[in-house]
C-alpha positions as protocol buffer text, in pm:
chain_id: "A"
residue {
  index: 1
  type: UNK
  ca { x: 3999 y: 2138 z: 561 }
}
residue {
  index: 2
  type: UNK
  ca { x: 3793 y: 2442 z: 451 }
}
residue {
  index: 3
  type: UNK
  ca { x: 3456 y: 2361 z: 306 }
}
residue {
  index: 4
  type: UNK
  ca { x: 3334 y: 2517 z: -18 }
}
residue {
  index: 5
  type: UNK
  ca { x: 3101 y: 2735 z: 192 }
}
residue {
  index: 6
  type: UNK
  ca { x: 3382 y: 2859 z: 423 }
}
residue {
  index: 7
  type: UNK
  ca { x: 3317 y: 2637 z: 724 }
}
residue {
  index: 8
  type: UNK
  ca { x: 3623 y: 2472 z: 878 }
}
residue {
  index: 9
  type: UNK
  ca { x: 3527 y: 2108 z: 851 }
}
residue {
  index: 10
  type: UNK
  ca { x: 3811 y: 1988 z: 1072 }
}
residue {
  index: 11
  type: UNK
  ca { x: 3661 y: 2186 z: 1360 }
}
residue {
  index: 12
  type: UNK
  ca { x: 3304 y: 2062 z: 1297 }
}
residue {
  index: 13
  type: UNK
  ca { x: 3176 y: 1833 z: 1570 }
}
residue {
  index: 14
  type: UNK
  ca { x: 2977 y: 1630 z: 1307 }
}
residue {
  index: 15
  type: UNK
  ca { x: 3296 y: 1552 z: 1117 }
}
residue {
  index: 16
  type: UNK
  ca { x: 3487 y: 1471 z: 1436 }
}
residue {
  index: 17
  type: UNK
  ca { x: 3211 y: 1236 z: 1552 }
}
residue {
  index: 18
  type: UNK
  ca { x: 3202 y: 1068 z: 1212 }
}
residue {
  index: 19
  type: UNK
  ca { x: 3582 y: 1020 z: 1209 }
}
residue {
  index: 20
  type: UNK
  ca { x: 3570 y: 874 z: 1560 }
}
residue {
  index: 21
  type: UNK
  ca { x: 3275 y: 654 z: 1462 }
}
residue {
  index: 22
  type: UNK
  ca { x: 3114 y: 780 z: 1787 }
}
residue {
  index: 23
  type: UNK
  ca { x: 2734 y: 739 z: 1778 }
}
residue {
  index: 24
  type: UNK
  ca { x: 2687 y: 902 z: 2120 }
}
residue {
  index: 25
  type: UNK
  ca { x: 2886 y: 1209 z: 2016 }
}
residue {
  index: 26
  type: UNK
  ca { x: 2685 y: 1225 z: 1695 }
}
residue {
  index: 27
  type: UNK
  ca { x: 2360 y: 1222 z: 1896 }
}
residue {
  index: 28
  type: UNK
  ca { x: 2488 y: 1517 z: 2101 }
}
residue {
  index: 29
  type: UNK
  ca { x: 2588 y: 1699 z: 1784 }
}
residue {
  index: 30
  type: UNK
  ca { x: 2241 y: 1633 z: 1645 }
}
residue {
  index: 31
  type: UNK
  ca { x: 2070 y: 1773 z: 1953 }
}
residue {
  index: 32
  type: UNK
  ca { x: 2289 y: 2083 z: 1947 }
}
residue {
  index: 33
  type: UNK
  ca { x: 2253 y: 2152 z: 1577 }
}
residue {
  index: 34
  type: UNK
  ca { x: 1884 y: 2078 z: 1578 }
}
residue {
  index: 35
  type: UNK
  ca { x: 1844 y: 2340 z: 1852 }
}
residue {
  index: 36
  type: UNK
  ca { x: 2096 y: 2600 z: 1719 }
}
residue {
  index: 37
  type: UNK
  ca { x: 2020 y: 2574 z: 1348 }
}
residue {
  index: 38
  type: UNK
  ca { x: 1653 y: 2506 z: 1384 }
}
residue {
  index: 39
  type: UNK
  ca { x: 1658 y: 2208 z: 1149 }
}
residue {
  index: 40
  type: UNK
  ca { x: 1481 y: 1876 z: 1184 }
}
residue {
  index: 41
  type: UNK
  ca { x: 1726 y: 1603 z: 1091 }
}
residue {
  index: 42
  type: UNK
  ca { x: 1791 y: 1258 z: 1231 }
}
residue {
  index: 43
  type: UNK
  ca { x: 2129 y: 1197 z: 1397 }
}
residue {
  index: 44
  type: UNK
  ca { x: 2244 y: 977 z: 1108 }
}
residue {
  index: 45
  type: UNK
  ca { x: 2188 y: 1266 z: 868 }
}
residue {
  index: 46
  type: UNK
  ca { x: 2479 y: 1450 z: 1036 }
}
residue {
  index: 47
  type: UNK
  ca { x: 2732 y: 1183 z: 940 }
}
residue {
  index: 48
  type: UNK
  ca { x: 2987 y: 1373 z: 740 }
}
residue {
  index: 49
  type: UNK
  ca { x: 3347 y: 1337 z: 605 }
}
residue {
  index: 50
  type: UNK
  ca { x: 3356 y: 1693 z: 467 }
}
residue {
  index: 51
  type: UNK
  ca { x: 3239 y: 1814 z: 128 }
}
residue {
  index: 52
  type: UNK
  ca { x: 3587 y: 1796 z: -16 }
}
residue {
  index: 53
  type: UNK
  ca { x: 3633 y: 1434 z: 83 }
}
residue {
  index: 54
  type: UNK
  ca { x: 3505 y: 1297 z: -249 }
}
residue {
  index: 55
  type: UNK
  ca { x: 3313 y: 975 z: -214 }
}
residue {
  index: 56
  type: UNK
  ca { x: 3262 y: 1016 z: 160 }
}
residue {
  index: 57
  type: UNK
  ca { x: 2951 y: 1098 z: 362 }
}
residue {
  index: 58
  type: UNK
  ca { x: 2809 y: 1447 z: 347 }
}
residue {
  index: 59
  type: UNK
  ca { x: 2571 y: 1576 z: 608 }
}
residue {
  index: 60
  type: UNK
  ca { x: 2224 y: 1622 z: 452 }
}
residue {
  index: 61
  type: UNK
  ca { x: 2220 y: 1982 z: 581 }
}
residue {
  index: 62
  type: UNK
  ca { x: 2527 y: 2059 z: 370 }
}
residue {
  index: 63
  type: UNK
  ca { x: 2373 y: 1888 z: 63 }
}
residue {
  index: 64
  type: UNK
  ca { x: 2052 y: 2088 z: 76 }
}
residue {
  index: 65
  type: UNK
  ca { x: 2187 y: 2417 z: -55 }
}
residue {
  index: 66
  type: UNK
  ca { x: 2389 y: 2250 z: -332 }
}
residue {
  index: 67
  type: UNK
  ca { x: 2685 y: 2477 z: -255 }
}
residue {
  index: 68
  type: UNK
  ca { x: 2938 y: 2193 z: -286 }
}
residue {
  index: 69
  type: UNK
  ca { x: 2784 y: 2069 z: -614 }
}
residue {
  index: 70
  type: UNK
  ca { x: 2807 y: 2421 z: -758 }
}
residue {
  index: 71
  type: UNK
  ca { x: 3169 y: 2467 z: -653 }
}
residue {
  index: 72
  type: UNK
  ca { x: 3265 y: 2130 z: -798 }
}
residue {
  index: 73
  type: UNK
  ca { x: 3090 y: 2214 z: -1125 }
}
residue {
  index: 74
  type: UNK
  ca { x: 3271 y: 2547 z: -1142 }
}
residue {
  index: 75
  type: UNK
  ca { x: 3602 y: 2378 z: -1049 }
}
residue {
  index: 76
  type: UNK
  ca { x: 3684 y: 2625 z: -768 }
}
residue {
  index: 77
  type: UNK
  ca { x: 3883 y: 2547 z: -457 }
}
residue {
  index: 78
  type: UNK
  ca { x: 3603 y: 2707 z: -251 }
}
residue {
  index: 79
  type: UNK
  ca { x: 3342 y: 2976 z: -302 }
}
residue {
  index: 80
  type: UNK
  ca { x: 3587 y: 3255 z: -231 }
}
residue {
  index: 81
  type: UNK
  ca { x: 3745 y: 3172 z: -568 }
}
residue {
  index: 82
  type: UNK
  ca { x: 3415 y: 3197 z: -758 }
}
residue {
  index: 83
  type: UNK
  ca { x: 3347 y: 3491 z: -993 }
}
residue {
  index: 84
  type: UNK
  ca { x: 2978 y: 3479 z: -890 }
}
residue {
  index: 85
  type: UNK
  ca { x: 3056 y: 3521 z: -517 }
}
residue {
  index: 86
  type: UNK
  ca { x: 2838 y: 3569 z: -320 }
}
residue {
  index: 87
  type: UNK
  ca { x: 2546 y: 3390 z: -485 }
}
residue {
  index: 88
  type: UNK
  ca { x: 2198 y: 3331 z: -357 }
}
residue {
  index: 89
  type: UNK
  ca { x: 2285 y: 2978 z: -246 }
}
residue {
  index: 90
  type: UNK
  ca { x: 2558 y: 3113 z: -19 }
}
residue {
  index: 91
  type: UNK
  ca { x: 2346 y: 3408 z: 109 }
}
residue {
  index: 92
  type: UNK
  ca { x: 2077 y: 3163 z: 221 }
}
residue {
  index: 93
  type: UNK
  ca { x: 2341 y: 2950 z: 396 }
}
residue {
  index: 94
  type: UNK
  ca { x: 2506 y: 3256 z: 557 }
}
residue {
  index: 95
  type: UNK
  ca { x: 2174 y: 3365 z: 704 }
}
residue {
  index: 96
  type: UNK
  ca { x: 2196 y: 3053 z: 922 }
}
residue {
  index: 97
  type: UNK
  ca { x: 2577 y: 3010 z: 955 }
}
residue {
  index: 98
  type: UNK
  ca { x: 2738 y: 3358 z: 932 }
}
residue {
  index: 99
  type: UNK
  ca { x: 3088 y: 3246 z: 1026 }
}
residue {
  index: 100
  type: UNK
  ca { x: 3121 y: 3072 z: 690 }
}
residue {
  index: 101
  type: UNK
  ca { x: 3083 y: 3413 z: 521 }
}
residue {
  index: 102
  type: UNK
  ca { x: 3347 y: 3566 z: 743 }
}
residue {
  index: 103
  type: UNK
  ca { x: 3595 y: 3297 z: 647 }
}
residue {
  index: 104
  type: UNK
  ca { x: 3526 y: 3328 z: 274 }
}
residue {
  index: 105
  type: UNK
  ca { x: 3547 y: 3711 z: 295 }
}
residue {
  index: 106
  type: UNK
  ca { x: 3893 y: 3683 z: 454 }
}
residue {
  index: 107
  type: UNK
  ca { x: 4007 y: 3437 z: 188 }
}
residue {
  index: 108
  type: UNK
  ca { x: 3871 y: 3655 z: -93 }
}
residue {
  index: 109
  type: UNK
  ca { x: 4041 y: 3965 z: 42 }
}
residue {
  index: 110
  type: UNK
  ca { x: 4368 y: 3769 z: 72 }
}
residue {
  index: 111
  type: UNK
  ca { x: 4341 y: 3651 z: -289 }
}
residue {
  index: 112
  type: UNK
  ca { x: 4307 y: 4002 z: -419 }
}
residue {
  index: 113
  type: UNK
  ca { x: 4559 y: 4160 z: -175 }
}
residue {
  index: 114
  type: UNK
  ca { x: 4823 y: 3908 z: -277 }
}
residue {
  index: 115
  type: UNK
  ca { x: 4760 y: 3989 z: -639 }
}
residue {
  index: 116
  type: UNK
  ca { x: 4670 y: 3631 z: -714 }
}
residue {
  index: 117
  type: UNK
  ca { x: 4319 y: 3712 z: -837 }
}
residue {
  index: 118
  type: UNK
  ca { x: 4249 y: 3339 z: -848 }
}
residue {
  index: 119
  type: UNK
  ca { x: 3880 y: 3357 z: -907 }
}
residue {
  index: 120
  type: UNK
  ca { x: 3699 y: 3166 z: -1174 }
}
residue {
  index: 121
  type: UNK
  ca { x: 3618 y: 3328 z: -1504 }
}
residue {
  index: 122
  type: UNK
  ca { x: 3253 y: 3427 z: -1544 }
}
residue {
  index: 123
  type: UNK
  ca { x: 3038 y: 3136 z: -1642 }
}
residue {
  index: 124
  type: UNK
  ca { x: 2733 y: 3199 z: -1858 }
}
residue {
  index: 125
  type: UNK
  ca { x: 2415 y: 3214 z: -1661 }
}
residue {
  index: 126
  type: UNK
  ca { x: 2354 y: 3273 z: -1291 }
}
residue {
  index: 127
  type: UNK
  ca { x: 2542 y: 3143 z: -991 }
}
């Protein structure tokens, strides 16, 4: 599962720990992410089913930038499909997690290369 922001949720240790219902693994994920991402969250704030698993848990870190809410509102598969790509919300996220940008860039290039041009139509206002 590819998140709206370009992260591969199925490879995320927070999602894996959540699916396994493994509190010890979640604590290790918390310690690692707290150190690597320089964020101060409690272990339970990393419980996550992925942003495209509607009705499930979403890590508070992923909720903060409102990337998923924006993509849902614009009815795009992920941000690579958005006419406003890249927006300030994504740029702020990419400053911390650059591999999300790389994944979305590859998807966006593929969309245009294949002639699909499946990006959203411009929506009035800013991204």
